N, C-alpha and C positions, 0 to 999 in steps of 0.2 A: 352031164352038161347042165349048168344052172338055167332055170327058167327066168323069164323077165320078172316075174313076181319075186322069186327068191333073190335075184340080183338087186332089185329095188329095195327089198327088205334089208339086205346086207348093207347097202349104202346108207339107208335111213338109220339103222341101228348103230353103225359105225359113227356117223355124225352125232347122234344122240349121246353115245358113250363119250365121245371126245368132248362135247360141250359140257356135259355134266361132270365127268371124272377128271378131265385134264385142264379145264378152264375154270368153271364155276367153283367146284369143290376146293381146289388149292387156293384160290383167291379168297374164298370165305374163310378158310383156315388162317390165312395170313392176317385177315382183319380181326379175328377173334382171339387167336392164341396168346397174345401178350396183354390182353385186357384184364383189369381187376374184376372181382365179383361185382363191385358197385357199378362199374362201367357196363358190364354185361346186362345188368338188370335195370339200368336207368331208363326211364320213360320220360319223354318231354311233356306228356300229359296223359290223362287216364284213357283217352280215346286212341292212343298210340301203343305200339308194342315195343318191348325191349329186344335187344339182340338175343337174349336168352329165350324169350317167347318165340321169336322167329326161328331160332335153331330147333327148338322142340317141335314147332309146327312143320318145318321141313322134314324132320325125322318121321313124324306121323303121316305126312302126305306121301312120302316115298314108300313107306311101309304099306300103307293102304292101297295106293294106286298101282304100284309096281310089284313089290315083293309078295304081298298077300294075294293079290289078284292073279298074277301069272303062276304062282306056286300053288294056287287053289287052297290057300290057308284061310282059316276063319279071320274075319276082320274084327280086331279087338281095339281099334282106335277109339280114343276118347278125346275128340277134337277140342271141346271146351276146356279141358284140363291143360292143354298146351298154352292157352292164353291166360289161364287163371294163375299159373305159377308166378310167384313174385320174387324169387331169389333162392339162394342156397347153393345151386350148382355152379361149379367153377368152369372156366374156359376149357380146361383139360377134360373135365367130366362131360360137358356138352359135346365137345369135338370127338371124344371117344365114342359116345353113344351114336352120334350122326355118322362117324367113320365106319362103325360096324354095319350100319344100315346101308351106307354107300357101297360097302364091299358086297353085301347081299344083292343090291341093285345091279352091280357090275356082273355078277353071276347070271342074273336074269337076262340082262341086256345082251350077254354073250351067247345065250342059247335060244332065244325066242325065234320061232319060225315065221315064215310069211303067213302061214295058216293062222297062227296065234295073233298076228297083227290084224288079221281080217275078222277074227272071231268076235262074237258079242260078249260083253261083260256088263255086269251091274256093279258100279262102284259108287259109294256114297249116295245111292239113290238115282244115279245117272245111268242111262243105257248108252254104252259107248262101245267102240271097237278097240281092240288092243292097240292099234295105231294111235287112237285118240288118247289112250291112257299114257303111253310113252311120251307123246308130245306134251300132254298136260304136265307131267312130272318135270320135264326139262324146262318148259316155259315157266312153270311155277317156281322152280328153284332159281332161275335167272331173275325173276321179279324180286324175290325176297333176298337173294344174294345182293342185289342192287341196293335194297333198303339197308341191309347190314353194312355194306361198303359206305353208304352215305353217312350212317350214324358213326361209324369208325372214323371217317375223315372229319366229321364235325367235332368229335371228342378229341382227336389227336391234333387236329390242325395241320396234318401232313398229307401230301400226295402219296397215294398207295403205290404208285409206280407200275401199275399193271400194263401200261401201254408205252413204256419208255423205249421199247424196240422200234416203235413207229417213228421216233425222232430221227433215227438213222436212215429212214427210207425216203424221207421227203413227203410222206403221207400224213402229215400232222393234222 
């Protein structure tokens, strides 16, 4: 019989998986997959990041906070490198790299226990619980996916259509 902790953990992890894997990730792919290399690496100014930088940054964040931490792997992240990159990688290459990391994250999110969610971790110098780490990854992905969507809409001048189903419900 499930305990209240394990039931709550299952609900939290299912919601987190759904948000990350079934909402944010497919929408990010839609934004990026048809872009040219120039569009991917365009920056409005030097204080801003390109879609390419944000994609590399999401890959590093998920690897560090979720995959490496819960798999007890060595943290090999080089965060400054994610922002220093200025071009070269195509949409397909960036999405393939992030897709592989998303697949690893899905495995982790599918097997984490309530005990792991309550356990302490040190990630990027922060002392957090597993629950904090999962929440940080999902929230962080949502933040940067939103930036990517904004840049994509600005470049294309088109609505991405992510909420067109709401037009049929009257919940506009």
